[in-house]
mmCIF file of the N, C-alpha and C atoms, coordinates in Angstrom:
data_MODEL
# 
_entry.id   MODEL 
# 
loop_
_atom_site.group_PDB 
_atom_site.id 
_atom_site.type_symbol 
_atom_site.label_atom_id 
_atom_site.label_alt_id 
_atom_site.label_comp_id 
_atom_site.label_asym_id 
_atom_site.label_entity_id 
_atom_site.label_seq_id 
_atom_site.pdbx_PDB_ins_code 
_atom_site.Cartn_x 
_atom_site.Cartn_y 
_atom_site.Cartn_z 
_atom_site.occupancy 
_atom_site.B_iso_or_equiv 
_atom_site.pdbx_formal_charge 
_atom_site.auth_seq_id 
_atom_site.auth_comp_id 
_atom_site.auth_asym_id 
_atom_site.auth_atom_id 
_atom_site.pdbx_PDB_model_num 
ATOM 1   N N  . MET A 1 1  ? -7.207  4.191   -13.930 1.00 0.00 ? 1  MET A N  1 
ATOM 2   C CA . MET A 1 1  ? -6.013  3.512   -13.481 1.00 0.00 ? 1  MET A CA 1 
ATOM 3   C C  . MET A 1 1  ? -5.573  2.557   -14.594 1.00 0.00 ? 1  MET A C  1 
ATOM 4   N N  . LYS A 1 2  ? -4.295  2.542   -14.888 1.00 0.00 ? 2  LYS A N  1 
ATOM 5   C CA . LYS A 1 2  ? -3.773  1.742   -15.994 1.00 0.00 ? 2  LYS A CA 1 
ATOM 6   C C  . LYS A 1 2  ? -3.703  0.262   -15.630 1.00 0.00 ? 2  LYS A C  1 
ATOM 7   N N  . ASP A 1 3  ? -4.083  -0.574  -16.594 1.00 0.00 ? 3  ASP A N  1 
ATOM 8   C CA . ASP A 1 3  ? -4.102  -2.023  -16.373 1.00 0.00 ? 3  ASP A CA 1 
ATOM 9   C C  . ASP A 1 3  ? -2.734  -2.585  -16.024 1.00 0.00 ? 3  ASP A C  1 
ATOM 10  N N  . ASN A 1 4  ? -1.680  -2.109  -16.684 1.00 0.00 ? 4  ASN A N  1 
ATOM 11  C CA . ASN A 1 4  ? -0.346  -2.654  -16.402 1.00 0.00 ? 4  ASN A CA 1 
ATOM 12  C C  . ASN A 1 4  ? 0.124   -2.292  -14.995 1.00 0.00 ? 4  ASN A C  1 
ATOM 13  N N  . PHE A 1 5  ? -0.357  -1.192  -14.448 1.00 0.00 ? 5  PHE A N  1 
ATOM 14  C CA . PHE A 1 5  ? -0.030  -0.823  -13.068 1.00 0.00 ? 5  PHE A CA 1 
ATOM 15  C C  . PHE A 1 5  ? -0.767  -1.738  -12.096 1.00 0.00 ? 5  PHE A C  1 
ATOM 16  N N  . ILE A 1 6  ? -2.024  -2.016  -12.380 1.00 0.00 ? 6  ILE A N  1 
ATOM 17  C CA . ILE A 1 6  ? -2.825  -2.895  -11.528 1.00 0.00 ? 6  ILE A CA 1 
ATOM 18  C C  . ILE A 1 6  ? -2.238  -4.300  -11.503 1.00 0.00 ? 6  ILE A C  1 
ATOM 19  N N  . ASP A 1 7  ? -1.696  -4.746  -12.616 1.00 0.00 ? 7  ASP A N  1 
ATOM 20  C CA . ASP A 1 7  ? -1.130  -6.098  -12.707 1.00 0.00 ? 7  ASP A CA 1 
ATOM 21  C C  . ASP A 1 7  ? 0.027   -6.331  -11.745 1.00 0.00 ? 7  ASP A C  1 
ATOM 22  N N  . VAL A 1 8  ? 0.739   -5.296  -11.354 1.00 0.00 ? 8  VAL A N  1 
ATOM 23  C CA . VAL A 1 8  ? 1.882   -5.476  -10.446 1.00 0.00 ? 8  VAL A CA 1 
ATOM 24  C C  . VAL A 1 8  ? 1.492   -5.323  -8.976  1.00 0.00 ? 8  VAL A C  1 
ATOM 25  N N  . LEU A 1 9  ? 0.285   -4.838  -8.713  1.00 0.00 ? 9  LEU A N  1 
ATOM 26  C CA . LEU A 1 9  ? -0.167  -4.688  -7.329  1.00 0.00 ? 9  LEU A CA 1 
ATOM 27  C C  . LEU A 1 9  ? -0.694  -6.012  -6.792  1.00 0.00 ? 9  LEU A C  1 
ATOM 28  N N  . ILE A 1 10 ? -0.415  -6.273  -5.518  1.00 0.00 ? 10 ILE A N  1 
ATOM 29  C CA . ILE A 1 10 ? -0.943  -7.457  -4.850  1.00 0.00 ? 10 ILE A CA 1 
ATOM 30  C C  . ILE A 1 10 ? -1.590  -7.040  -3.533  1.00 0.00 ? 10 ILE A C  1 
ATOM 31  N N  . CYS A 1 11 ? -2.436  -7.885  -3.032  1.00 0.00 ? 11 CYS A N  1 
ATOM 32  C CA . CYS A 1 11 ? -3.093  -7.621  -1.755  1.00 0.00 ? 11 CYS A CA 1 
ATOM 33  C C  . CYS A 1 11 ? -2.043  -7.618  -0.644  1.00 0.00 ? 11 CYS A C  1 
ATOM 34  N N  . PRO A 1 12 ? -2.001  -6.568  0.167   1.00 0.00 ? 12 PRO A N  1 
ATOM 35  C CA . PRO A 1 12 ? -1.015  -6.519  1.250   1.00 0.00 ? 12 PRO A CA 1 
ATOM 36  C C  . PRO A 1 12 ? -1.304  -7.519  2.373   1.00 0.00 ? 12 PRO A C  1 
ATOM 37  N N  . LYS A 1 13 ? -2.517  -8.038  2.412   1.00 0.00 ? 13 LYS A N  1 
ATOM 38  C CA . LYS A 1 13 ? -2.880  -8.993  3.461   1.00 0.00 ? 13 LYS A CA 1 
ATOM 39  C C  . LYS A 1 13 ? -2.484  -10.424 3.096   1.00 0.00 ? 13 LYS A C  1 
ATOM 40  N N  . CYS A 1 14 ? -2.784  -10.846 1.859   1.00 0.00 ? 14 CYS A N  1 
ATOM 41  C CA . CYS A 1 14 ? -2.542  -12.245 1.489   1.00 0.00 ? 14 CYS A CA 1 
ATOM 42  C C  . CYS A 1 14 ? -1.580  -12.422 0.314   1.00 0.00 ? 14 CYS A C  1 
ATOM 43  N N  . GLY A 1 15 ? -1.252  -11.327 -0.377  1.00 0.00 ? 15 GLY A N  1 
ATOM 44  C CA . GLY A 1 15 ? -0.369  -11.424 -1.541  1.00 0.00 ? 15 GLY A CA 1 
ATOM 45  C C  . GLY A 1 15 ? -1.089  -11.865 -2.801  1.00 0.00 ? 15 GLY A C  1 
ATOM 46  N N  . GLY A 1 16 ? -2.417  -11.903 -2.740  1.00 0.00 ? 16 GLY A N  1 
ATOM 47  C CA . GLY A 1 16 ? -3.216  -12.352 -3.882  1.00 0.00 ? 16 GLY A CA 1 
ATOM 48  C C  . GLY A 1 16 ? -3.459  -11.263 -4.912  1.00 0.00 ? 16 GLY A C  1 
ATOM 49  N N  . LYS A 1 17 ? -4.079  -11.680 -6.002  1.00 0.00 ? 17 LYS A N  1 
ATOM 50  C CA . LYS A 1 17 ? -4.394  -10.793 -7.116  1.00 0.00 ? 17 LYS A CA 1 
ATOM 51  C C  . LYS A 1 17 ? -5.509  -9.823  -6.734  1.00 0.00 ? 17 LYS A C  1 
ATOM 52  N N  . LEU A 1 18 ? -5.422  -8.610  -7.248  1.00 0.00 ? 18 LEU A N  1 
ATOM 53  C CA . LEU A 1 18 ? -6.444  -7.588  -7.036  1.00 0.00 ? 18 LEU A CA 1 
ATOM 54  C C  . LEU A 1 18 ? -7.202  -7.347  -8.335  1.00 0.00 ? 18 LEU A C  1 
ATOM 55  N N  . VAL A 1 19 ? -8.475  -7.046  -8.209  1.00 0.00 ? 19 VAL A N  1 
ATOM 56  C CA . VAL A 1 19 ? -9.329  -6.754  -9.353  1.00 0.00 ? 19 VAL A CA 1 
ATOM 57  C C  . VAL A 1 19 ? -9.783  -5.302  -9.234  1.00 0.00 ? 19 VAL A C  1 
ATOM 58  N N  . TYR A 1 20 ? -9.682  -4.564  -10.339 1.00 0.00 ? 20 TYR A N  1 
ATOM 59  C CA . TYR A 1 20 ? -10.072 -3.154  -10.343 1.00 0.00 ? 20 TYR A CA 1 
ATOM 60  C C  . TYR A 1 20 ? -11.566 -3.019  -10.608 1.00 0.00 ? 20 TYR A C  1 
ATOM 61  N N  . ASN A 1 21 ? -12.270 -2.343  -9.717  1.00 0.00 ? 21 ASN A N  1 
ATOM 62  C CA . ASN A 1 21 ? -13.678 -2.022  -9.900  1.00 0.00 ? 21 ASN A CA 1 
ATOM 63  C C  . ASN A 1 21 ? -13.742 -0.564  -10.336 1.00 0.00 ? 21 ASN A C  1 
ATOM 64  N N  . LYS A 1 22 ? -13.950 -0.368  -11.627 1.00 0.00 ? 22 LYS A N  1 
ATOM 65  C CA . LYS A 1 22 ? -13.935 0.977   -12.198 1.00 0.00 ? 22 LYS A CA 1 
ATOM 66  C C  . LYS A 1 22 ? -15.096 1.834   -11.686 1.00 0.00 ? 22 LYS A C  1 
ATOM 67  N N  . ILE A 1 23 ? -16.249 1.225   -11.463 1.00 0.00 ? 23 ILE A N  1 
ATOM 68  C CA . ILE A 1 23 ? -17.428 1.973   -11.021 1.00 0.00 ? 23 ILE A CA 1 
ATOM 69  C C  . ILE A 1 23 ? -17.232 2.529   -9.609  1.00 0.00 ? 23 ILE A C  1 
ATOM 70  N N  . LYS A 1 24 ? -16.723 1.700   -8.700  1.00 0.00 ? 24 LYS A N  1 
ATOM 71  C CA . LYS A 1 24 ? -16.524 2.139   -7.312  1.00 0.00 ? 24 LYS A CA 1 
ATOM 72  C C  . LYS A 1 24 ? -15.130 2.697   -7.063  1.00 0.00 ? 24 LYS A C  1 
ATOM 73  N N  . THR A 1 25 ? -14.277 2.676   -8.070  1.00 0.00 ? 25 THR A N  1 
ATOM 74  C CA . THR A 1 25 ? -12.905 3.163   -7.972  1.00 0.00 ? 25 THR A CA 1 
ATOM 75  C C  . THR A 1 25 ? -12.187 2.538   -6.782  1.00 0.00 ? 25 THR A C  1 
ATOM 76  N N  . GLU A 1 26 ? -12.067 1.219   -6.821  1.00 0.00 ? 26 GLU A N  1 
ATOM 77  C CA . GLU A 1 26 ? -11.379 0.508   -5.757  1.00 0.00 ? 26 GLU A CA 1 
ATOM 78  C C  . GLU A 1 26 ? -10.767 -0.780  -6.295  1.00 0.00 ? 26 GLU A C  1 
ATOM 79  N N  . LEU A 1 27 ? -9.823  -1.308  -5.542  1.00 0.00 ? 27 LEU A N  1 
ATOM 80  C CA . LEU A 1 27 ? -9.191  -2.580  -5.868  1.00 0.00 ? 27 LEU A CA 1 
ATOM 81  C C  . LEU A 1 27 ? -9.739  -3.629  -4.912  1.00 0.00 ? 27 LEU A C  1 
ATOM 82  N N  . ILE A 1 28 ? -10.139 -4.762  -5.456  1.00 0.00 ? 28 ILE A N  1 
ATOM 83  C CA . ILE A 1 28 ? -10.791 -5.793  -4.657  1.00 0.00 ? 28 ILE A CA 1 
ATOM 84  C C  . ILE A 1 28 ? -9.928  -7.043  -4.582  1.00 0.00 ? 28 ILE A C  1 
ATOM 85  N N  . CYS A 1 29 ? -9.800  -7.572  -3.370  1.00 0.00 ? 29 CYS A N  1 
ATOM 86  C CA . CYS A 1 29 ? -9.181  -8.875  -3.149  1.00 0.00 ? 29 CYS A CA 1 
ATOM 87  C C  . CYS A 1 29 ? -10.321 -9.842  -2.849  1.00 0.00 ? 29 CYS A C  1 
ATOM 88  N N  . ASN A 1 30 ? -10.621 -10.717 -3.798  1.00 0.00 ? 30 ASN A N  1 
ATOM 89  C CA . ASN A 1 30 ? -11.709 -11.673 -3.605  1.00 0.00 ? 30 ASN A CA 1 
ATOM 90  C C  . ASN A 1 30 ? -11.364 -12.721 -2.561  1.00 0.00 ? 30 ASN A C  1 
ATOM 91  N N  . ALA A 1 31 ? -10.090 -13.066 -2.417  1.00 0.00 ? 31 ALA A N  1 
ATOM 92  C CA . ALA A 1 31 ? -9.673  -14.076 -1.443  1.00 0.00 ? 31 ALA A CA 1 
ATOM 93  C C  . ALA A 1 31 ? -9.963  -13.631 -0.013  1.00 0.00 ? 31 ALA A C  1 
ATOM 94  N N  . ASP A 1 32 ? -9.733  -12.355 0.276   1.00 0.00 ? 32 ASP A N  1 
ATOM 95  C CA . ASP A 1 32 ? -9.953  -11.825 1.623   1.00 0.00 ? 32 ASP A CA 1 
ATOM 96  C C  . ASP A 1 32 ? -11.274 -11.068 1.755   1.00 0.00 ? 32 ASP A C  1 
ATOM 97  N N  . ALA A 1 33 ? -11.984 -10.912 0.641   1.00 0.00 ? 33 ALA A N  1 
ATOM 98  C CA . ALA A 1 33 ? -13.259 -10.180 0.607   1.00 0.00 ? 33 ALA A CA 1 
ATOM 99  C C  . ALA A 1 33 ? -13.110 -8.768  1.167   1.00 0.00 ? 33 ALA A C  1 
ATOM 100 N N  . ILE A 1 34 ? -12.078 -8.057  0.670   1.00 0.00 ? 34 ILE A N  1 
ATOM 101 C CA . ILE A 1 34 ? -11.859 -6.669  1.072   1.00 0.00 ? 34 ILE A CA 1 
ATOM 102 C C  . ILE A 1 34 ? -11.606 -5.807  -0.166  1.00 0.00 ? 34 ILE A C  1 
ATOM 103 N N  . ALA A 1 35 ? -11.884 -4.519  -0.015  1.00 0.00 ? 35 ALA A N  1 
ATOM 104 C CA . ALA A 1 35 ? -11.691 -3.567  -1.103  1.00 0.00 ? 35 ALA A CA 1 
ATOM 105 C C  . ALA A 1 35 ? -10.846 -2.400  -0.606  1.00 0.00 ? 35 ALA A C  1 
ATOM 106 N N  . PHE A 1 36 ? -9.911  -1.991  -1.448  1.00 0.00 ? 36 PHE A N  1 
ATOM 107 C CA . PHE A 1 36 ? -9.029  -0.868  -1.140  1.00 0.00 ? 36 PHE A CA 1 
ATOM 108 C C  . PHE A 1 36 ? -9.441  0.319   -2.001  1.00 0.00 ? 36 PHE A C  1 
ATOM 109 N N  . GLN A 1 37 ? -9.720  1.435   -1.362  1.00 0.00 ? 37 GLN A N  1 
ATOM 110 C CA . GLN A 1 37 ? -10.149 2.650   -2.049  1.00 0.00 ? 37 GLN A CA 1 
ATOM 111 C C  . GLN A 1 37 ? -8.991  3.250   -2.840  1.00 0.00 ? 37 GLN A C  1 
ATOM 112 N N  . ILE A 1 38 ? -9.342  3.922   -3.932  1.00 0.00 ? 38 ILE A N  1 
ATOM 113 C CA . ILE A 1 38 ? -8.369  4.679   -4.717  1.00 0.00 ? 38 ILE A CA 1 
ATOM 114 C C  . ILE A 1 38 ? -8.759  6.145   -4.593  1.00 0.00 ? 38 ILE A C  1 
ATOM 115 N N  . ARG A 1 39 ? -7.851  6.957   -4.045  1.00 0.00 ? 39 ARG A N  1 
ATOM 116 C CA . ARG A 1 39 ? -8.114  8.390   -3.854  1.00 0.00 ? 39 ARG A CA 1 
ATOM 117 C C  . ARG A 1 39 ? -7.166  9.203   -4.718  1.00 0.00 ? 39 ARG A C  1 
ATOM 118 N N  . ASP A 1 40 ? -7.719  10.052  -5.549  1.00 0.00 ? 40 ASP A N  1 
ATOM 119 C CA . ASP A 1 40 ? -6.927  10.905  -6.445  1.00 0.00 ? 40 ASP A CA 1 
ATOM 120 C C  . ASP A 1 40 ? -5.922  10.086  -7.246  1.00 0.00 ? 40 ASP A C  1 
ATOM 121 N N  . GLY A 1 41 ? -6.337  8.888   -7.670  1.00 0.00 ? 41 GLY A N  1 
ATOM 122 C CA . GLY A 1 41 ? -5.483  8.026   -8.479  1.00 0.00 ? 41 GLY A CA 1 
ATOM 123 C C  . GLY A 1 41 ? -4.463  7.225   -7.693  1.00 0.00 ? 41 GLY A C  1 
ATOM 124 N N  . ILE A 1 42 ? -4.504  7.320   -6.368  1.00 0.00 ? 42 ILE A N  1 
ATOM 125 C CA . ILE A 1 42 ? -3.533  6.614   -5.516  1.00 0.00 ? 42 ILE A CA 1 
ATOM 126 C C  . ILE A 1 42 ? -4.253  5.517   -4.736  1.00 0.00 ? 42 ILE A C  1 
ATOM 127 N N  . PRO A 1 43 ? -3.855  4.248   -4.942  1.00 0.00 ? 43 PRO A N  1 
ATOM 128 C CA . PRO A 1 43 ? -4.487  3.176   -4.173  1.00 0.00 ? 43 PRO A CA 1 
ATOM 129 C C  . PRO A 1 43 ? -4.062  3.231   -2.706  1.00 0.00 ? 43 PRO A C  1 
ATOM 130 N N  . ILE A 1 44 ? -5.030  3.171   -1.812  1.00 0.00 ? 44 ILE A N  1 
ATOM 131 C CA . ILE A 1 44 ? -4.767  3.180   -0.371  1.00 0.00 ? 44 ILE A CA 1 
ATOM 132 C C  . ILE A 1 44 ? -4.691  1.716   0.075   1.00 0.00 ? 44 ILE A C  1 
ATOM 133 N N  . MET A 1 45 ? -3.474  1.190   0.127   1.00 0.00 ? 45 MET A N  1 
ATOM 134 C CA . MET A 1 45 ? -3.248  -0.240  0.359   1.00 0.00 ? 45 MET A CA 1 
ATOM 135 C C  . MET A 1 45 ? -2.979  -0.539  1.836   1.00 0.00 ? 45 MET A C  1 
ATOM 136 N N  . LEU A 1 46 ? -3.796  0.011   2.700   1.00 0.00 ? 46 LEU A N  1 
ATOM 137 C CA . LEU A 1 46 ? -3.665  -0.204  4.137   1.00 0.00 ? 46 LEU A CA 1 
ATOM 138 C C  . LEU A 1 46 ? -4.809  -1.104  4.598   1.00 0.00 ? 46 LEU A C  1 
ATOM 139 N N  . CYS A 1 47 ? -4.463  -2.231  5.213   1.00 0.00 ? 47 CYS A N  1 
ATOM 140 C CA . CYS A 1 47 ? -5.479  -3.201  5.634   1.00 0.00 ? 47 CYS A CA 1 
ATOM 141 C C  . CYS A 1 47 ? -6.478  -2.606  6.615   1.00 0.00 ? 47 CYS A C  1 
ATOM 142 N N  . ASP A 1 48 ? -6.010  -1.713  7.478   1.00 0.00 ? 48 ASP A N  1 
ATOM 143 C CA . ASP A 1 48 ? -6.931  -1.131  8.459   1.00 0.00 ? 48 ASP A CA 1 
ATOM 144 C C  . ASP A 1 48 ? -7.905  -0.131  7.835   1.00 0.00 ? 48 ASP A C  1 
ATOM 145 N N  . GLN A 1 49 ? -7.659  0.265   6.586   1.00 0.00 ? 49 GLN A N  1 
ATOM 146 C CA . GLN A 1 49 ? -8.572  1.167   5.890   1.00 0.00 ? 49 GLN A CA 1 
ATOM 147 C C  . GLN A 1 49 ? -9.360  0.457   4.790   1.00 0.00 ? 49 GLN A C  1 
ATOM 148 N N  . ALA A 1 50 ? -9.150  -0.840  4.647   1.00 0.00 ? 50 ALA A N  1 
ATOM 149 C CA . ALA A 1 50 ? -9.870  -1.611  3.637   1.00 0.00 ? 50 ALA A CA 1 
ATOM 150 C C  . ALA A 1 50 ? -11.320 -1.807  4.068   1.00 0.00 ? 50 ALA A C  1 
ATOM 151 N N  . ARG A 1 51 ? -12.179 -1.934  3.076   1.00 0.00 ? 51 ARG A N  1 
ATOM 152 C CA . ARG A 1 51 ? -13.608 -2.120  3.314   1.00 0.00 ? 51 ARG A CA 1 
ATOM 153 C C  . ARG A 1 51 ? -13.953 -3.591  3.114   1.00 0.00 ? 51 ARG A C  1 
ATOM 154 N N  . SER A 1 52 ? -14.714 -4.145  4.039   1.00 0.00 ? 52 SER A N  1 
ATOM 155 C CA . SER A 1 52 ? -15.172 -5.526  3.911   1.00 0.00 ? 52 SER A CA 1 
ATOM 156 C C  . SER A 1 52 ? -16.243 -5.604  2.829   1.00 0.00 ? 52 SER A C  1 
ATOM 157 N N  . ILE A 1 53 ? -16.163 -6.611  1.985   1.00 0.00 ? 53 ILE A N  1 
ATOM 158 C CA . ILE A 1 53 ? -17.183 -6.792  0.945   1.00 0.00 ? 53 ILE A CA 1 
ATOM 159 C C  . ILE A 1 53 ? -17.962 -8.090  1.161   1.00 0.00 ? 53 ILE A C  1 
ATOM 160 N N  . GLN A 1 54 ? -17.866 -8.669  2.329   1.00 0.00 ? 54 GLN A N  1 
ATOM 161 C CA . GLN A 1 54 ? -18.565 -9.922  2.620   1.00 0.00 ? 54 GLN A CA 1 
ATOM 162 C C  . GLN A 1 54 ? -20.074 -9.753  2.658   1.00 0.00 ? 54 GLN A C  1 
ATOM 163 N N  . ASP A 1 55 ? -20.552 -8.582  2.972   1.00 0.00 ? 55 ASP A N  1 
ATOM 164 C CA . ASP A 1 55 ? -21.987 -8.349  3.102   1.00 0.00 ? 55 ASP A CA 1 
ATOM 165 C C  . ASP A 1 55 ? -22.673 -8.076  1.774   1.00 0.00 ? 55 ASP A C  1 
ATOM 166 N N  . ILE A 1 56 ? -21.904 -8.038  0.703   1.00 0.00 ? 56 ILE A N  1 
ATOM 167 C CA . ILE A 1 56 ? -22.473 -7.693  -0.613  1.00 0.00 ? 56 ILE A CA 1 
ATOM 168 C C  . ILE A 1 56 ? -23.075 -8.923  -1.261  1.00 0.00 ? 56 ILE A C  1 
# 
């Protein structure tokens, strides 16, 4: 995923910055402690499909 594309994406829940995790292929919102999966190069930016990362 290209860095300049990631820079324009924001968390749909809080509007905060997202961080790309290349190993897990997901975008992480540290403010909300959730991760959005990227499938076939397409970020799935749906809050109901986000994964909680609080237990990590």
